C-alpha positions as CSV (number, residue, x, y, z in Angstrom):
1,G,96.0,50.7,69.9
2,L,98.6,53.5,70.6
3,H,101.9,51.8,69.8
4,P,101.8,50.7,66.1
5,T,102.2,54.2,64.7
6,F,105.4,54.6,66.6
7,A,106.8,51.2,67.4
8,H,106.2,49.7,64.0
9,R,107.0,52.8,61.9
10,S,109.8,50.9,60.0
11,F,107.2,48.1,59.2
12,L,104.7,50.7,57.9
13,V,107.4,52.5,55.8
14,L,108.6,49.1,54.4
15,N,105.0,48.2,53.5
16,E,104.5,51.5,51.7
17,R,107.7,51.2,49.8
18,Q,107.3,47.5,48.7
19,H,103.5,47.0,48.4
20,G,101.8,50.4,48.3
21,G,99.6,51.9,51.1
22,A,96.8,49.5,51.7
23,R,98.7,46.7,53.4
24,S,99.0,45.3,56.9
25,L,98.6,47.9,59.7
26,S,97.9,50.6,57.0
27,Q,94.9,51.7,59.2
28,F,97.5,53.1,61.7
29,K,99.4,55.2,59.2
30,A,97.7,58.6,59.6
31,S,95.3,59.4,62.4
32,P,94.0,56.2,64.0
33,D,91.5,58.0,66.2
34,D,89.7,59.2,63.1
35,T,89.0,55.8,61.7
36,G,86.4,54.5,64.2
37,M,88.7,52.0,65.7
38,Y,88.3,51.8,69.5
39,G,89.5,50.3,72.7
40,A,87.3,49.2,75.6
41,D,87.8,48.7,79.3
42,L,85.5,45.7,80.0
43,G,86.0,45.8,83.7
44,N,87.9,43.4,86.0
45,G,91.1,44.1,84.1
46,H,89.8,42.7,80.7
47,M,90.5,44.8,77.6
48,F,89.3,44.8,74.0
49,V,90.6,46.6,70.9
50,D,88.6,46.6,67.6
51,Q,90.5,47.5,64.5
52,R,87.7,46.5,62.1
53,P,86.2,50.0,61.7
54,G,89.5,51.2,60.4
55,L,89.6,48.9,57.4
56,H,87.2,49.7,54.6
57,Q,88.0,46.8,52.3
58,S,88.7,43.1,52.4
59,F,91.2,42.2,55.1
60,W,92.5,39.4,53.0
61,E,93.3,41.8,50.2
62,T,95.5,43.9,52.6
63,Q,97.8,41.0,53.5
64,R,101.4,41.1,52.4
65,P,102.6,38.4,50.0
66,V,103.5,35.2,51.8
67,P,104.9,31.9,50.5
68,G,102.3,29.9,48.7
69,R,99.6,32.6,48.8
70,E,98.7,32.5,45.1
71,W,98.7,28.7,44.9
72,Y,96.5,28.2,48.0
73,A,94.2,31.1,47.0
74,D,93.7,29.6,43.5
75,R,92.8,26.2,45.0
76,I,90.2,27.9,47.2
77,V,88.7,29.8,44.3
78,E,88.5,26.5,42.2
79,T,86.8,24.7,45.1
80,H,84.4,27.4,46.4
81,G,83.7,29.5,43.3
82,D,81.5,32.5,44.2
83,G,82.0,31.8,47.9
84,A,85.8,31.9,47.8
85,A,86.0,35.6,48.9
86,E,84.2,34.7,52.2
87,V,86.4,31.6,52.7
88,L,89.6,33.6,52.1
89,E,88.6,36.1,54.8
90,M,89.1,33.3,57.4
91,A,92.8,33.3,56.7
92,P,94.1,36.6,58.1
93,G,92.2,36.7,61.5
94,S,89.6,38.8,63.1
95,M,91.3,42.2,63.6
96,I,90.3,42.2,67.3
97,N,92.6,42.0,70.4
98,L,91.0,40.6,73.5
99,S,93.1,40.6,76.7
100,I,91.7,38.4,79.5
101,F,93.0,39.4,82.9
102,P,95.6,38.7,84.0
103,N,97.7,37.2,81.3
104,L,95.8,35.6,78.3
105,L,95.6,37.4,75.0
106,I,93.6,36.5,71.9
107,K,94.9,38.5,68.9
108,G,93.5,37.6,65.5
109,N,94.9,34.1,64.8
110,H,97.1,34.1,67.9
111,L,96.7,33.0,71.5
112,E,99.3,34.3,73.9
113,T,100.2,34.0,77.5
114,V,102.4,36.3,79.4
115,D,104.2,34.5,82.3
116,P,106.2,36.5,84.8
117,V,109.2,34.4,86.0
118,S,111.0,37.0,88.1
119,V,111.3,40.8,88.4
120,G,113.7,40.8,85.5
121,E,112.3,38.0,83.3
122,T,109.0,37.4,81.5
123,R,108.1,34.6,79.1
124,L,105.7,35.2,76.2
125,H,104.2,32.0,74.7
126,T,102.4,32.2,71.4
127,W,100.2,29.7,69.6
128,V,98.6,30.1,66.2
129,A,95.0,28.8,66.0
130,A,93.6,26.8,63.1
131,A,90.0,27.5,62.1
132,E,87.9,24.4,62.9
133,G,86.1,23.1,59.9
134,A,88.0,25.3,57.5
135,P,89.7,24.0,54.3
136,D,93.3,22.9,54.8
137,E,94.4,25.7,52.4
138,V,92.9,28.3,54.7
139,N,94.7,26.9,57.8
140,V,98.0,26.8,55.9
141,L,97.5,30.5,55.0
142,R,96.7,31.3,58.6
143,M,100.1,29.8,59.6
144,R,102.0,31.7,56.8
145,I,100.3,35.0,57.7
146,A,100.9,34.4,61.4
147,E,104.6,34.1,60.6
148,D,104.8,37.2,58.4
149,F,104.2,40.1,60.8
150,P,106.2,38.7,63.8
151,S,109.3,38.4,61.6
152,L,109.3,42.2,61.4
153,G,107.0,43.4,64.2
154,N,108.2,41.3,67.1
155,P,111.7,42.7,67.2
156,D,110.1,46.1,67.6
157,D,108.0,44.9,70.5
158,L,110.9,43.1,72.2
159,E,112.9,46.3,72.0
160,I,110.2,48.2,73.7
161,F,109.9,45.6,76.4
162,E,113.6,45.8,77.1
163,R,113.6,49.6,77.2
164,C,110.6,49.6,79.6
165,Q,112.4,47.2,81.8
166,E,115.5,49.4,81.8
167,G,113.4,52.5,82.5
168,L,111.5,50.9,85.4
169,A,114.8,50.1,87.0
170,I,115.7,53.8,87.3
171,P,114.9,54.8,90.9
172,E,114.6,58.5,90.0
173,V,111.7,57.9,87.7
174,E,108.9,56.6,89.9
175,W,105.9,56.8,87.6
176,V,104.8,55.6,84.2
177,D,102.4,58.1,82.6
178,M,99.3,56.3,81.2
179,S,97.0,59.4,81.1
180,K,96.3,59.6,77.4
181,G,92.6,60.2,76.9
182,L,91.9,60.6,80.6
183,G,88.7,62.7,81.0
184,H,88.5,63.1,77.2
185,P,84.9,63.7,76.0
186,A,85.2,61.0,73.4
187,E,85.3,58.3,76.2
188,E,81.9,56.7,76.6
189,V,80.6,54.7,79.5
190,A,77.8,52.2,78.7
191,A,75.1,51.2,81.0
192,D,76.9,47.9,81.8
193,G,80.0,49.9,82.9
194,V,82.1,49.2,79.8
195,R,84.3,52.2,79.0
196,R,84.9,52.8,75.3
197,A,87.3,55.3,73.8
198,P,89.3,56.0,70.5
199,V,91.9,53.4,69.8
200,T,95.0,55.4,70.9
201,H,93.5,56.3,74.3
202,E,95.0,54.4,77.3
203,G,91.8,53.8,79.2
204,P,91.9,50.0,78.8
205,M,95.5,50.0,80.2
206,R,94.4,52.0,83.2
207,G,91.6,49.5,83.8
208,Y,94.1,46.7,83.7
209,L,96.2,48.4,86.3
210,R,93.2,49.2,88.5
211,A,92.4,45.5,88.6
212,W,96.0,44.7,89.8
213,L,95.8,47.5,92.3
214,E,92.6,46.1,93.8
215,L,94.1,42.6,94.0
216,M,97.3,43.9,95.6
217,S,95.6,46.2,98.2
218,T,92.7,44.1,99.4
219,D,92.3,40.7,101.1
220,A,91.4,38.0,98.5
221,K,90.0,34.6,99.0
222,L,92.1,32.0,97.1
223,T,90.7,28.6,96.3
224,T,93.5,26.1,96.2
225,A,93.7,22.3,95.9
226,R,96.3,19.6,95.5
227,A,95.8,16.7,93.1
228,G,93.2,14.3,94.6
229,E,92.2,16.6,97.5
230,T,89.2,18.7,98.1
231,S,89.6,22.5,97.5
232,F,89.5,24.9,100.3
233,E,89.4,28.7,100.8
234,K,91.8,30.9,102.8
235,A,92.2,34.6,103.2
236,A,95.3,35.9,101.5
């Protein structure tokens, strides 16, 4: 929730110049914490970001033009009539990001896994999910929309990943500061232990690191099995 305003500034400026203000990621243009968007530390390293409160109009209407948009949208209107608006909202995704510890991400129409290969190499795998039972036109639009932002946004993210890797390799800089929002009165803790805070606060990231710290500093029971064998437990 913190990075779009900075990392994707060129994307936001381009949207503003070409399509006007109310387009993809426009909810991050000014003061994201004033929009009602929030992030949550769900415990055990799981994280959740909800962008829906920051959008006060149809999510479909905020999408940038993509190849075939008008043709497919017209077919949906012809087929579904008064219900077309609801059907079209299936195309752009959910506006929520769910991170399932340790390395599965569900982001709108995308599924992603983050696979560490070595200290200096990480592989990110991305799949676009079709909507089961949806019209073919909707699923084509889901694919086109899924291709749109990454063509401009992914280079920003990859640049950040590379800079982080370079920074972490500097021995003089031992710590990464993730204290934004720490102790802030806007952070709420529910009865079930879920910590919720404004979208730019780094509480969910701290929860993710706490889960790793616990795994790395305590004995864990691992259940392992080879194909055709009975599983067994051992202390790590």
